[in-house]
C-alpha positions as CSV (number, residue, x, y, z in Angstrom):
1,M,11.1,-14.3,-39.0
2,E,8.8,-16.4,-36.8
3,N,11.6,-18.9,-36.4
4,E,14.0,-16.2,-35.4
5,F,11.7,-15.0,-32.7
6,A,11.3,-18.6,-31.5
7,K,15.0,-18.9,-31.2
8,V,15.4,-15.6,-29.4
9,M,12.7,-16.5,-26.9
10,S,14.1,-20.0,-26.3
11,E,17.2,-18.3,-25.0
12,Q,15.4,-16.1,-22.4
13,S,15.1,-17.0,-18.7
14,D,11.8,-17.9,-17.2
15,K,11.5,-14.5,-15.5
16,Q,12.4,-12.6,-18.6
17,L,9.7,-14.5,-20.6
18,I,7.1,-13.7,-17.9
19,K,8.1,-10.0,-18.1
20,I,7.8,-9.9,-21.8
21,L,4.3,-11.3,-21.6
22,T,3.2,-8.9,-18.9
23,V,4.9,-5.7,-17.7
24,E,7.1,-5.3,-20.9
25,R,4.5,-6.5,-23.4
26,Y,4.3,-3.0,-25.0
27,K,7.9,-3.3,-26.1
28,Y,7.4,-6.2,-28.5
29,T,5.7,-7.0,-31.7
30,A,2.8,-9.5,-32.0
31,L,5.0,-12.2,-33.5
32,A,7.5,-11.8,-30.6
33,I,4.7,-12.1,-28.1
34,E,3.4,-15.2,-29.8
35,A,6.8,-16.7,-29.7
36,A,7.3,-15.9,-26.0
37,K,3.9,-17.3,-25.2
38,A,4.7,-20.6,-27.0
39,E,8.0,-20.9,-25.3
40,L,6.5,-20.3,-21.8
41,T,3.8,-22.8,-22.5
42,K,6.4,-25.3,-23.5
43,R,8.2,-24.9,-20.1
44,Q,5.1,-25.6,-18.1
45,L,6.0,-23.4,-15.1
46,P,4.0,-23.7,-11.9
47,Y,1.2,-21.1,-11.7
48,D,2.4,-19.9,-8.3
49,Y,5.8,-19.1,-9.6
50,V,4.4,-17.1,-12.6
51,A,2.0,-15.2,-10.3
52,E,4.7,-14.3,-7.8
53,T,7.1,-13.2,-10.6
54,V,4.4,-10.9,-12.1
55,K,3.6,-9.4,-8.7
56,Y,7.3,-8.8,-8.0
57,E,7.9,-7.1,-11.3
58,E,4.7,-4.9,-11.0
59,E,5.9,-3.8,-7.5
60,K,9.3,-2.9,-8.9
61,I,7.7,-0.7,-11.6
62,I,5.5,1.0,-9.0
63,D,8.4,1.7,-6.7
64,E,10.6,3.0,-9.6
65,F,8.0,5.4,-10.8
66,V,6.3,6.1,-7.5
67,V,6.7,9.9,-8.0
68,D,4.1,9.6,-10.8
69,F,1.5,8.7,-8.1
70,D,2.2,12.0,-6.3
71,I,3.4,10.0,-3.3
72,V,4.2,12.2,-0.3
73,A,7.7,12.6,1.2
74,P,8.8,10.4,4.1
75,N,8.8,13.3,6.5
76,I,5.1,13.9,5.8
77,R,4.4,10.2,6.6
78,M,6.3,10.7,9.8
79,Y,4.1,13.8,10.7
80,N,1.0,11.7,9.9
81,F,2.2,8.9,12.2
82,L,3.0,11.2,15.1
83,I,-0.2,13.2,14.9
84,D,-2.3,10.1,14.6
85,I,-0.7,8.5,17.6
86,I,-1.2,11.6,19.7
87,L,-4.8,12.0,18.7
88,F,-5.6,8.3,18.9
89,E,-4.2,8.2,22.5
90,M,-6.1,11.3,23.5
91,I,-9.4,9.9,22.1
92,T,-8.9,6.5,23.7
93,G,-7.9,8.1,27.0
94,L,-11.1,10.3,27.1
95,L,-13.3,7.2,26.3
96,E,-11.6,5.2,29.0
97,E,-12.2,8.0,31.5
98,F,-15.8,8.3,30.5
99,I,-16.4,4.5,30.9
100,L,-14.7,4.6,34.3
101,L,-17.3,7.0,35.4
102,L,-20.0,4.5,34.5
103,L,-18.0,1.4,35.6
104,P,-15.6,2.5,38.3
105,K,-13.9,-0.9,38.5
106,E,-11.1,-1.3,35.9
107,N,-11.7,-4.2,33.5
108,I,-9.1,-5.5,31.0
109,I,-11.9,-6.7,28.7
110,I,-13.5,-3.2,28.6
111,W,-10.1,-1.7,28.0
112,L,-9.4,-4.0,25.0
113,I,-12.9,-3.4,23.6
114,V,-12.4,0.4,23.8
115,N,-9.0,0.3,22.3
116,L,-9.9,-2.0,19.4
117,S,-13.1,-0.1,18.7
118,T,-11.3,3.2,18.7
119,F,-8.6,1.8,16.5
120,L,-11.0,0.4,13.9
121,F,-13.0,3.7,13.8
122,Y,-10.0,6.0,13.8
123,Y,-8.0,4.2,11.1
124,G,-10.5,1.9,9.4
125,F,-13.7,3.9,9.2
126,M,-12.0,7.3,8.7
127,E,-9.9,6.0,5.8
128,F,-12.8,4.1,4.2
129,K,-15.2,7.1,4.5
130,F,-12.9,10.0,3.9
131,Q,-9.6,8.4,2.7
132,K,-8.0,10.2,5.6
133,T,-7.2,10.0,9.3
134,L,-7.3,13.3,11.3
135,A,-3.6,13.7,10.6
136,K,-4.2,13.5,6.9
137,F,-6.7,16.3,7.1
138,I,-4.0,18.4,8.7
139,T,-1.3,17.5,6.2
140,K,-3.7,17.5,3.2
141,T,-3.0,14.0,2.1
142,K,-5.1,10.9,1.4
143,V,-5.0,7.2,0.8
144,V,-5.5,5.8,-2.7
145,T,-5.0,2.4,-4.4
146,Y,-2.0,1.9,-6.7
147,N,-4.0,3.1,-9.7
148,G,-5.2,6.2,-7.8
149,Y,-8.8,5.1,-6.9
150,K,-10.6,5.3,-3.6
151,P,-9.8,2.0,-1.7
152,N,-12.7,-0.3,-1.0
153,K,-13.7,-1.9,2.3
154,D,-11.5,-5.0,1.9
155,I,-8.4,-2.9,1.0
156,I,-8.9,-0.6,4.0
157,L,-9.3,-3.6,6.3
158,K,-6.0,-5.0,5.1
159,R,-4.4,-1.6,5.5
160,T,-5.8,-1.1,9.0
161,F,-4.9,-4.5,10.5
162,S,-1.4,-4.3,8.8
163,R,-0.7,-1.4,11.1
164,L,-0.6,-3.8,14.0
165,I,2.5,-5.4,12.7
166,P,5.2,-4.3,15.2
167,I,7.8,-3.4,12.6
168,D,5.4,-1.4,10.4
169,P,6.4,2.1,11.7
170,I,10.1,1.2,11.2
171,S,9.5,0.2,7.6
172,Y,9.1,3.9,6.7
173,F,12.7,4.7,7.7
174,V,14.0,2.5,4.8
175,S,11.3,3.1,2.2
176,V,8.6,5.6,1.2
177,V,6.3,2.6,0.9
178,G,5.8,0.9,4.2
179,I,4.5,-2.5,5.2
180,H,0.8,-1.5,5.5
181,D,1.0,0.2,2.1
182,R,2.5,-2.9,0.5
183,I,0.1,-5.4,2.0
184,S,-3.0,-3.3,1.1
185,Q,-1.5,-2.1,-2.2
186,T,-2.2,1.5,-1.3
187,R,-0.3,4.8,-1.4
188,V,-0.6,8.1,0.5
189,I,-0.6,11.0,-2.0
190,K,-1.2,14.8,-1.9
191,D,-4.9,15.6,-1.5
192,N,-4.7,18.0,-4.4
193,P,-2.0,16.8,-7.0
194,N,-1.7,20.3,-8.3
195,S,-0.7,21.7,-4.9
196,V,2.7,21.3,-3.3
197,I,3.3,20.0,0.2
198,E,6.7,21.4,1.2
199,D,9.2,19.0,2.6
200,N,9.8,21.5,5.4
201,F,6.1,21.3,6.5
202,E,5.8,22.5,10.1
203,F,3.0,22.3,12.6
């Protein structure tokens, strides 16, 4: 039996062996797993290749069963984006006007500091502290990690700065999981999984 498993595993591709030992491990017996491990060890694949393959396969599974994470519909993400942009611009504008009262002369450095500080507070601090921006309070959604936990500081920093990638907003037109979600390995889900956010949500 052991020899049969060894023969079967020797016929598998590198990627399939990696899948058998990671994301598909539950499908196989202990003897099959041992045979796959022995075959993969024999091939001496580069660590980076194995790591990238595992990451790719895990992301495929997450995308395939993304509904299990109560991920919100694309239109809700669009509402979040639009509301956040409007509120962010309003807050930044008010702060700039206030600073101009104190420092009447316009200064590009001051403008950059105000915008960056507001950006980090609005997206970074709010999502770290509450798992929400102001828009997510309105649409009753929140940010979680892939496994449903509250994101830590490092994850939120990745998520926040990934928003600065120019094509980030466009990525949501082709996928329910956008660039800043993928980079930070986060999801936006319903605030209360037992409630339903209608696809025809209106302001």
